[in-house]
Residue frames relative to the residue before (quaternion, step in Angstrom):
aa qw qx qy qz dx dy dz
M 1.0000 0.0000 0.0000 0.0000 0.00 0.00 0.00
Q 0.2426 -0.7570 0.5910 0.1371 3.56 -1.02 0.84
I 0.1440 -0.7856 0.5986 0.0612 3.58 -1.14 0.69
D 0.0810 -0.7629 0.6405 0.0337 3.55 -0.95 0.97
H 0.1951 -0.7567 0.6128 0.1177 3.56 -1.09 0.77
L 0.0004 -0.8288 0.5539 -0.0791 3.55 -0.45 1.27
T 0.2171 -0.7344 0.6219 0.1636 3.52 -1.37 0.26
V 0.0607 -0.7814 0.6208 0.0181 3.56 -0.92 0.93
H 0.3545 -0.7146 0.5548 0.2364 3.56 -0.98 0.79
A 0.2090 -0.7746 0.5898 0.0914 3.55 -0.83 1.07
A 0.2745 -0.7796 0.5421 0.1514 3.56 -0.24 1.26
A 0.6272 0.5617 -0.3364 0.4218 3.58 1.04 -0.78
L 0.7623 0.3353 -0.1680 0.5274 3.57 1.16 -0.66
Q 0.3378 -0.7768 0.4638 0.2596 3.56 1.34 -0.14
R 0.6735 0.4054 -0.3382 0.5174 3.55 0.85 1.01
D 0.4969 -0.6081 0.5173 0.3400 3.54 -1.34 0.24
I 0.1757 -0.7777 0.5980 0.0817 3.54 -1.14 0.73
L 0.3424 -0.7323 0.5569 0.1906 3.55 -0.92 0.97
L 0.1160 -0.7797 0.6143 0.0352 3.53 -1.08 0.86
D 0.1419 -0.7287 0.6611 0.1086 3.55 -1.13 0.75
V 0.1043 -0.8173 0.5666 0.0106 3.56 -0.51 1.22
Y 0.0870 -0.7913 0.6052 -0.0040 3.56 -0.63 1.21
Y 0.1436 0.7994 -0.5768 0.0874 3.58 -0.89 0.83
K 0.1556 -0.7626 0.6258 0.0513 3.48 -1.27 0.62
G 0.7636 0.2518 -0.2193 0.5526 3.57 -0.54 1.15
S 0.5065 -0.6900 0.4450 0.2631 3.52 -1.16 0.61
S 0.7418 0.3486 -0.2052 0.5350 3.59 1.23 -0.31
P 0.1805 -0.8151 0.5396 0.1087 3.62 0.05 1.21
R 0.1383 -0.8056 0.5744 0.0444 3.55 -0.84 1.06
V 0.7617 0.1961 -0.1275 0.6042 3.56 1.29 -0.32
L 0.1576 -0.7551 0.6307 0.0855 3.56 -1.00 0.92
L 0.0652 -0.7845 0.6167 0.0036 3.57 -0.80 1.08
L 0.1586 -0.7579 0.6273 0.0835 3.57 -0.72 1.09
M 0.0981 -0.7950 0.5979 0.0299 3.57 -1.02 0.86
N 0.3438 -0.7005 0.5887 0.2111 3.55 -0.85 0.98
D 0.8029 0.2348 -0.2074 0.5071 3.57 -1.26 0.47
G 0.1092 0.8466 -0.5107 0.1027 3.54 0.98 0.89
Q 0.5576 0.6144 -0.3914 0.3978 3.60 1.17 -0.42
D 0.6733 0.4955 -0.2949 0.4628 3.59 1.20 -0.43
L 0.5891 0.5824 -0.3676 0.4227 3.58 1.25 -0.20
T 0.0284 0.8372 -0.5432 0.0564 3.57 0.38 1.22
A 0.7925 0.0736 -0.0430 0.6038 3.59 1.22 -0.37
W 0.2884 -0.7375 0.5864 0.1706 3.54 -1.13 0.74
P 0.5979 -0.5395 0.4288 0.4093 3.61 -1.18 0.37
A 0.6656 -0.5101 0.3626 0.4067 3.55 -1.26 0.41
V 0.6872 0.4311 -0.2761 0.5154 3.57 1.10 -0.67
F 0.1464 0.7458 -0.6319 0.1518 3.56 -0.51 1.26
P 0.3493 -0.8053 0.4275 0.2160 3.59 -0.04 1.28
E 0.5346 -0.5789 0.5174 0.3338 3.51 -1.17 0.69
G 0.7886 0.3093 -0.2264 0.4808 3.55 -0.98 0.81
L 0.5781 0.5673 -0.3826 0.4444 3.60 1.29 0.12
C 0.0917 -0.7359 0.6679 0.0628 3.53 -1.10 0.82
A 0.0559 -0.8117 0.5811 -0.0176 3.58 -0.50 1.22
V 0.1338 -0.8061 0.5758 0.0276 3.55 -0.80 1.05
G 0.1932 -0.7732 0.5977 0.0871 3.55 -0.63 1.17
I 0.1865 -0.7909 0.5788 0.0683 3.57 -0.54 1.23
H 0.3324 -0.7596 0.5209 0.2031 3.58 -0.49 1.15
A 0.4176 -0.6917 0.5318 0.2538 3.56 -0.98 0.88
G 0.4235 -0.7073 0.5138 0.2375 3.53 -1.22 0.55
P 0.7363 -0.4394 0.2876 0.4267 3.59 -1.28 -0.04
I 0.7408 0.3080 -0.2168 0.5562 3.61 1.21 -0.34
R 0.0272 -0.8606 0.5073 -0.0347 3.52 0.94 1.05
R 0.7188 0.4653 -0.2706 0.4400 3.60 0.84 -0.93
Q 0.6175 0.4721 -0.3662 0.5116 3.58 1.26 0.07
E 0.7051 0.4702 -0.2713 0.4563 3.61 1.00 -0.79
Y 0.6948 0.3950 -0.2619 0.5409 3.59 1.14 -0.58
G 0.4424 0.6683 -0.5185 0.2978 3.55 -1.15 0.65
V 0.6190 -0.4899 0.4313 0.4369 3.56 -1.16 -0.68
A 0.4811 -0.7165 0.4236 0.2751 3.55 -0.57 1.18
G 0.8475 0.1954 -0.1588 0.4673 3.53 -0.88 1.02
I 0.7542 0.3016 -0.1854 0.5530 3.60 1.26 -0.14
P 0.1886 -0.7868 0.5786 0.1029 3.62 -0.09 1.20
D 0.5125 -0.6193 0.4788 0.3529 3.56 -1.20 0.41
Y 0.7497 -0.4355 0.2542 0.4286 3.58 -1.28 0.12
Q 0.6680 0.4703 -0.3013 0.4918 3.60 1.25 -0.30
G 0.5579 -0.6038 0.3887 0.4161 3.57 1.30 -0.09
L 0.4625 0.6685 -0.4566 0.3616 3.59 1.24 0.16
G 0.7270 0.3773 -0.3109 0.4822 3.57 -1.13 0.66
S 0.3467 0.7803 -0.4689 0.2260 3.59 1.24 0.29
M 0.7367 0.3709 -0.2192 0.5212 3.60 1.22 -0.44
A 0.3222 0.7752 -0.4917 0.2313 3.60 1.22 0.33
S 0.6194 0.5307 -0.3505 0.4603 3.61 1.05 -0.64
A 0.6540 0.5026 -0.3129 0.4710 3.58 0.98 -0.83
Y 0.6387 0.5130 -0.3308 0.4684 3.59 1.03 -0.75
S 0.6293 0.5253 -0.3245 0.4719 3.57 1.00 -0.81
D 0.6424 0.5156 -0.3177 0.4696 3.59 0.98 -0.84
F 0.6224 0.5387 -0.3396 0.4551 3.58 1.01 -0.78
V 0.6697 0.5084 -0.3045 0.4476 3.58 0.84 -0.98
V 0.7468 0.4340 -0.2240 0.4515 3.56 0.77 -1.08
E 0.8029 0.3501 -0.1532 0.4576 3.56 0.77 -1.04
E 0.7781 0.3165 -0.1697 0.5153 3.59 1.16 -0.49
L 0.7190 0.4611 -0.2806 0.4378 3.60 0.72 -1.02
L 0.6815 0.4897 -0.3136 0.4443 3.61 0.75 -0.95
P 0.6679 0.4683 -0.3270 0.4771 3.67 0.83 -0.78
F 0.6167 0.5453 -0.3443 0.4513 3.61 1.03 -0.74
L 0.6864 0.4828 -0.2871 0.4619 3.59 0.85 -0.94
Q 0.6538 0.5085 -0.3198 0.4600 3.59 0.98 -0.77
K 0.6281 0.5111 -0.3349 0.4818 3.59 1.13 -0.58
Q 0.6817 0.4809 -0.2829 0.4733 3.58 0.99 -0.83
Y 0.7891 0.1376 -0.0323 0.5978 3.58 1.05 -0.82
P 0.2478 -0.8358 0.4668 0.1489 3.61 0.29 1.25
G 0.6139 0.5833 -0.3560 0.3951 3.60 1.07 -0.63
L 0.5767 0.6229 -0.3696 0.3780 3.57 1.20 -0.40
S 0.4940 0.6795 -0.4308 0.3297 3.59 1.19 -0.29
E 0.7384 0.3761 -0.2166 0.5162 3.61 1.16 -0.55
A 0.5032 0.6893 -0.4090 0.3231 3.60 1.26 -0.06
R 0.4571 -0.6082 0.5679 0.3142 3.53 -1.27 0.52
R 0.2570 -0.8060 0.5220 0.1088 3.58 -1.02 0.74
A 0.0585 -0.7547 0.6532 0.0191 3.49 -1.18 0.82
F 0.1246 -0.7659 0.6265 0.0732 3.57 -1.23 0.50
A 0.0353 0.8133 -0.5762 0.0727 3.57 -0.82 1.01
G 0.0494 0.8023 -0.5942 0.0273 3.54 -1.28 0.28
F 0.4535 -0.6741 0.5282 0.2468 3.49 -1.39 0.31
S 0.8538 0.0720 -0.0619 0.5119 3.57 -1.05 0.82
L 0.8244 -0.0339 0.0510 0.5626 3.62 -0.61 -1.06
G 0.6043 0.5490 -0.3488 0.4602 3.58 1.15 -0.56
G 0.6169 0.5350 -0.3390 0.4671 3.58 1.17 -0.55
L 0.6160 0.5285 -0.3340 0.4792 3.55 1.06 -0.76
S 0.6473 0.5274 -0.3063 0.4572 3.57 0.94 -0.93
A 0.6676 0.5024 -0.3027 0.4586 3.58 0.87 -0.96
L 0.6522 0.5203 -0.3135 0.4534 3.57 0.92 -0.92
D 0.6702 0.5013 -0.3076 0.4526 3.58 0.88 -0.92
I 0.6633 0.4991 -0.3170 0.4587 3.61 0.92 -0.84
V 0.6383 0.5025 -0.3326 0.4791 3.60 0.97 -0.77
W 0.6683 0.5128 -0.3054 0.4441 3.59 0.87 -0.96
Q 0.7145 0.4562 -0.2491 0.4683 3.57 1.00 -0.83
H 0.7828 0.2465 -0.1291 0.5566 3.60 1.22 -0.40
P 0.0304 0.8443 -0.5338 0.0358 3.61 0.63 1.08
Q 0.5779 0.5728 -0.3841 0.4365 3.59 1.22 -0.26
L 0.7239 0.4201 -0.2296 0.4968 3.59 1.25 -0.39
F 0.7961 0.2248 -0.0927 0.5542 3.60 1.06 -0.74
S 0.2591 -0.7858 0.5474 0.1252 3.54 -1.19 0.63
L 0.7966 0.1876 -0.0792 0.5692 3.60 1.17 -0.48
A 0.1393 -0.7566 0.6343 0.0763 3.56 -1.08 0.86
G 0.1326 -0.7791 0.6093 0.0640 3.57 -0.96 0.94
V 0.0378 -0.8208 0.5683 -0.0429 3.59 -0.54 1.19
F 0.0683 -0.8098 0.5824 -0.0183 3.55 -0.38 1.29
S 0.8131 -0.1425 0.0403 0.5630 3.59 -0.47 1.23
G 0.0658 0.8710 -0.4838 0.0541 3.54 0.96 0.91
A 0.4573 -0.6709 0.5154 0.2742 3.56 -1.13 0.73
L 0.1066 0.8501 -0.5046 0.1066 3.55 0.75 1.11
W 0.4823 0.6316 -0.4386 0.4197 3.57 1.31 0.16
W 0.3709 0.7714 -0.4648 0.2266 3.62 1.27 -0.40
R 0.0511 0.8386 -0.5271 0.1279 3.54 -0.41 1.23
D 0.3536 -0.7414 0.5270 0.2183 3.56 -1.17 0.50
Q 0.6885 0.3259 -0.2979 0.5754 3.56 1.25 0.47
P 0.4628 -0.6664 0.4919 0.3159 3.63 -0.95 0.73
L 0.5942 -0.5432 0.4421 0.3954 3.54 -1.25 0.40
G 0.5212 0.6088 -0.4743 0.3643 3.52 -1.08 0.72
E 0.7922 -0.2873 0.2148 0.4937 3.53 -1.26 -0.32
G 0.7878 0.2901 -0.2375 0.4887 3.54 -0.83 1.01
Y 0.5650 0.5959 -0.3980 0.4090 3.60 1.22 -0.29
S 0.0276 -0.7911 0.6110 -0.0080 3.58 -1.06 0.80
D 0.4712 -0.6622 0.5040 0.2923 3.59 -0.83 0.98
E 0.6644 0.5427 -0.3109 0.4091 3.56 0.89 -0.94
H 0.8082 0.3223 -0.1488 0.4699 3.58 0.83 -0.93
D 0.7690 0.4424 -0.1969 0.4173 3.59 1.03 -0.73
R 0.5629 0.5373 -0.4242 0.4631 3.63 1.18 -0.06
I 0.4290 -0.7825 0.3916 0.2243 3.53 -0.36 1.33
M 0.7122 0.4510 -0.2864 0.4552 3.62 0.77 -0.95
H 0.6037 0.5441 -0.3579 0.4598 3.59 1.04 -0.69
R 0.6726 0.4942 -0.2959 0.4646 3.57 0.93 -0.90
R 0.6267 0.5406 -0.3426 0.4445 3.57 1.00 -0.80
V 0.6644 0.4844 -0.3078 0.4786 3.58 0.90 -0.87
R 0.6592 0.5344 -0.3124 0.4270 3.58 0.87 -0.96
E 0.7538 0.3988 -0.2041 0.4807 3.57 0.97 -0.86
S 0.6088 0.5548 -0.3456 0.4495 3.59 1.29 0.10
N 0.5333 -0.5882 0.4953 0.3525 3.52 -1.33 0.19
Y 0.6279 -0.5109 0.4351 0.3942 3.56 -1.29 0.38
R 0.1996 -0.7627 0.6050 0.1117 3.56 -0.99 0.90
P 0.2916 -0.7891 0.5065 0.1889 3.64 -0.22 1.16
G 0.7937 0.3587 -0.2507 0.4225 3.52 -1.17 0.69
L 0.5759 0.6014 -0.3920 0.3912 3.61 1.19 -0.16
Q 0.1293 -0.7481 0.6456 0.0821 3.52 -1.28 0.64
F 0.1771 -0.7947 0.5781 0.0535 3.57 -1.20 0.62
F 0.0850 -0.7533 0.6501 0.0511 3.53 -1.15 0.77
F 0.0319 -0.7933 0.6077 -0.0188 3.57 -0.78 1.08
E 0.0462 -0.7802 0.6235 0.0210 3.55 -1.05 0.84
C 0.0249 0.7582 -0.6515 0.0082 3.52 -1.16 0.78
G 0.2747 -0.7172 0.6091 0.1980 3.54 -1.23 0.55
T 0.5311 -0.6505 0.4304 0.3309 3.58 -0.98 0.73
N 0.7179 0.3425 -0.2385 0.5571 3.59 1.29 -0.25
D 0.1928 0.8037 -0.5336 0.1793 3.58 1.10 0.67
E 0.7704 -0.1056 0.1228 0.6166 3.55 1.08 -0.82
T 0.4264 -0.6840 0.5131 0.2953 3.57 -1.28 -0.14
A 0.4957 0.6869 -0.4226 0.3223 3.61 1.25 -0.31
D 0.0264 0.7693 -0.6354 0.0613 3.56 -1.08 0.87
R 0.1393 -0.8737 0.4594 0.0793 3.56 0.48 1.24
N 0.7409 0.3702 -0.2409 0.5060 3.60 1.10 -0.54
H 0.4122 -0.7627 0.4317 0.2490 3.59 1.35 0.26
N 0.4014 0.7170 -0.4793 0.3083 3.58 0.96 0.88
G 0.5913 -0.6024 0.3611 0.3964 3.59 1.25 0.18
I 0.6663 0.4299 -0.2945 0.5334 3.60 1.30 0.11
I 0.4668 -0.6909 0.4628 0.3012 3.59 -0.74 0.99
D 0.6538 -0.5754 0.3369 0.3577 3.54 -1.14 0.73
S 0.6432 0.5411 -0.3554 0.4089 3.62 0.88 -0.81
I 0.6594 0.4771 -0.3073 0.4931 3.58 1.05 -0.72
D 0.6294 0.5286 -0.3322 0.4627 3.59 0.94 -0.84
D 0.6903 0.4870 -0.2907 0.4492 3.59 0.81 -1.00
T 0.6545 0.5053 -0.3128 0.4674 3.57 1.02 -0.77
R 0.6653 0.4910 -0.3104 0.4689 3.59 0.86 -0.91
D 0.6510 0.5152 -0.3240 0.4536 3.59 0.99 -0.77
L 0.6459 0.4990 -0.3317 0.4731 3.59 1.00 -0.71
I 0.6074 0.5382 -0.3490 0.4686 3.56 1.05 -0.72
L 0.6368 0.5203 -0.3289 0.4643 3.61 0.98 -0.78
E 0.6243 0.5244 -0.3402 0.4685 3.59 1.03 -0.75
L 0.6605 0.4983 -0.3082 0.4696 3.60 0.98 -0.82
I 0.6286 0.5257 -0.3355 0.4647 3.59 1.02 -0.76
K 0.6319 0.5288 -0.3291 0.4613 3.58 1.00 -0.79
K 0.6464 0.5181 -0.3182 0.4610 3.59 1.14 -0.60
G 0.6447 -0.5330 0.3266 0.4400 3.58 1.21 -0.41
Y 0.5001 0.6341 -0.4439 0.3883 3.60 1.25 0.05
R 0.3131 -0.7825 0.5247 0.1194 3.53 -1.10 0.83
V 0.2732 -0.7084 0.6280 0.1706 3.51 -1.32 0.58
P 0.6201 -0.2671 -0.7373 0.0210 1.65 -1.59 1.94
E 0.3771 0.7657 -0.4751 0.2140 3.61 1.20 0.02
D 0.8118 0.2412 -0.0992 0.5224 3.59 0.89 -0.93
I 0.7791 0.2717 -0.1175 0.5525 3.58 1.13 -0.68
H 0.0769 -0.7778 0.6237 0.0073 3.55 -0.83 1.07
Y 0.0480 -0.8076 0.5877 -0.0076 3.59 -0.71 1.08
L 0.0716 -0.7914 0.6070 -0.0073 3.55 -0.80 1.11
E 0.0492 -0.7744 0.6308 0.0009 3.57 -0.77 1.09
I 0.1838 -0.8206 0.5377 0.0613 3.57 -0.51 1.22
P 0.3742 -0.7263 0.5255 0.2371 3.63 -0.52 1.10
G 0.8258 0.1653 -0.1468 0.5188 3.56 -0.76 1.04
G 0.4474 0.7070 -0.4451 0.3192 3.58 1.28 -0.08
R 0.2316 -0.7898 0.5595 0.0976 3.53 -1.02 0.88
H 0.5847 -0.5537 0.4574 0.3772 3.55 -1.37 0.06
D 0.5250 0.6229 -0.4052 0.4150 3.56 0.59 1.18
M 0.6830 -0.5155 0.3394 0.3907 3.54 -1.32 0.37
A 0.5814 0.5812 -0.3930 0.4120 3.61 1.03 -0.59
T 0.6702 0.4690 -0.2877 0.4981 3.59 0.99 -0.85
W 0.6820 0.4985 -0.2989 0.4439 3.59 0.87 -0.90
Q 0.5795 0.5576 -0.3797 0.4572 3.59 1.15 -0.49
L 0.6322 0.5150 -0.3252 0.4789 3.59 1.03 -0.78
A 0.6777 0.4918 -0.2916 0.4624 3.56 0.95 -0.89
L 0.6096 0.5592 -0.3496 0.4398 3.60 1.06 -0.72
D 0.6160 0.5556 -0.3456 0.4387 3.57 1.02 -0.79
I 0.6838 0.4536 -0.2757 0.5006 3.59 1.01 -0.81
F 0.6047 0.5719 -0.3381 0.4393 3.58 1.04 -0.83
L 0.7247 0.4472 -0.2499 0.4609 3.59 0.85 -0.97
R 0.6140 0.5231 -0.3553 0.4723 3.59 1.28 -0.03
L 0.4165 0.7001 -0.4809 0.3242 3.60 1.24 0.04
P 0.6188 -0.5556 0.3964 0.3890 3.61 -1.10 0.58
F 0.5407 0.6261 -0.3984 0.3962 3.60 1.12 -0.59
F 0.7493 0.3646 -0.2000 0.5154 3.60 1.02 -0.81
T 0.7031 0.4906 -0.2926 0.4235 3.57 0.80 -0.95
A 0.5214 0.6234 -0.4205 0.4034 3.61 1.17 -0.36
A 0.5904 0.5794 -0.3684 0.4242 3.59 1.11 -0.62
V 0.6328 0.5221 -0.3307 0.4666 3.57 1.06 -0.75
Q 0.6600 0.5212 -0.3080 0.4449 3.55 0.92 -0.91
V 0.6417 0.5134 -0.3284 0.4655 3.57 1.02 -0.80
D 0.6818 0.5036 -0.3002 0.4375 3.61 0.87 -0.92
K 0.6918 0.4882 -0.2873 0.4478 3.61 1.10 -0.61
R 0.5049 0.6556 -0.4356 0.3543 3.60 1.22 -0.12
């Protein structure tokens, strides 16, 4: 595997962003963007031939840049999510295609951990013409525009669930969701299931209502004992990179 360390200026965010670019093979067939790239100190042993993975380092105001574009949460976090989305679409992708011309024909995926997973999912959902797969590892799918308490409603106040519910079906998209059974201890509805799993399963149901199928379009991984940490996400990445979306690149290169 080869690694390049690059810097791109993000006009939309008015700062420089560090990139770690990992690739194997001379003809990239799949581009994978990863939020929180600074945490990707090691990749699983399985790294498909033809994959170019780009770790995007988060900045000092990560909780403002990550989120759902145009809809801050009830604390005002995610206020710069639209600007971050603009950076990815209008600046990062053209920059990468200039640096690696072969990427112009590559299929694209976007993934992230926790709040970075929410960000990746929202960007994929909002730009289905550019991306085909979203990877959400312990996603912050609780993201809400009302605080818990009187008047709060799972149905109406979880921002990403509402965005999917109020959107049209996006043909061709695929989704990978991972949760660990020890991701957290919170259980706001007291049903014996932690919130991160409840929120993920509920979002999957919203996608199924739109017409997406399990397992053809939606892959769900629940890791017994899995925690909200990189050790768990490394295990999930190994399974994520074995999806047909990635392994097809190996099959093409071997023809």
